[in-house]
C-alpha positions in Angstrom: 10.8 -11.5 -9.9 9.9 -11.3 -6.1 10.8 -7.6 -6.1 8.4 -6.9 -9.1 5.6 -8.8 -7.3 6.1 -6.5 -4.2 6.3 -3.3 -6.4 3.1 -4.3 -8.4 1.3 -5.4 -5.3 2.0 -2.0 -3.6 0.9 -0.2 -6.9 -2.3 -2.2 -7.2 -3.2 -1.5 -3.4 -2.6 2.2 -4.1 -4.7 2.3 -7.3 -7.7 0.6 -5.6 -7.3 2.7 -2.4 -9.7 5.2 -0.9 -9.2 8.1 1.5 -10.7 8.3 4.9 -10.4 10.3 8.0 -7.8 9.2 10.7 -6.9 10.5 14.1 -6.8 14.4 14.5 -8.3 14.9 11.0 -5.5 13.2 9.2 -6.3 11.8 5.9 -5.2 8.2 5.4 -5.3 6.0 2.2 -6.8 2.6 2.9 -6.9 -0.6 0.7 -8.4 -4.0 0.9 -6.1 -7.0 1.7 -6.8 -9.0 -1.4 -3.3 -10.0 -2.3 -0.7 -12.7 -1.1 -0.3 -12.3 2.6 3.5 -12.9 2.5 3.9 -9.9 0.1 1.6 -7.7 2.4 3.7 -8.8 5.4 7.0 -7.7 3.7 5.5 -4.4 2.6 4.5 -3.9 6.2 7.9 -4.8 7.6 9.5 -2.4 5.1 7.3 0.5 6.7 5.1 0.9 3.5 1.8 -0.4 5.0 0.2 -0.5 8.4 -2.6 -2.1 10.1 -3.7 -5.0 12.1 -3.3 -8.4 10.7 -6.8 -9.4 11.7 -8.2 -6.4 9.6 -9.3 -6.8 6.0 -7.7 -3.6 5.0 -4.5 -1.8 5.3 -3.3 1.7 5.6 -0.6 3.3 3.6 2.3 5.0 5.5 3.6 8.2 4.1 6.6 6.3 2.9 4.4 3.8 1.2 2.3 6.4 -0.6 5.4 8.1 -1.9 6.8 4.8 -3.3 3.6 4.0 -4.8 3.5 7.3 -6.6 7.0 6.5 -7.9 5.9 3.1 -9.1 2.9 4.6 -10.8 5.2 6.8 -12.9 7.5 3.7 -13.4 4.8 1.4 -14.7 2.0 3.5 -16.0 3.3 6.8 -17.1 5.5 7.2 -20.3 
């Protein structure tokens, strides 16, 4: 069950994200932290999300975006 919660949290973060300019014109996906902090911490530790614990939003790492796209196919596409 915990793995499903992590996967669905990552997917929801991805689906509610927006794109903004990062350093050196790099495009970054960003999402608000409106989910369980324990799950967000685990996703951060796994290298899927990045950002300050004090911030109200997180950035997706490249690895996190790729995994979220796979989860989108797994859960939303037939």
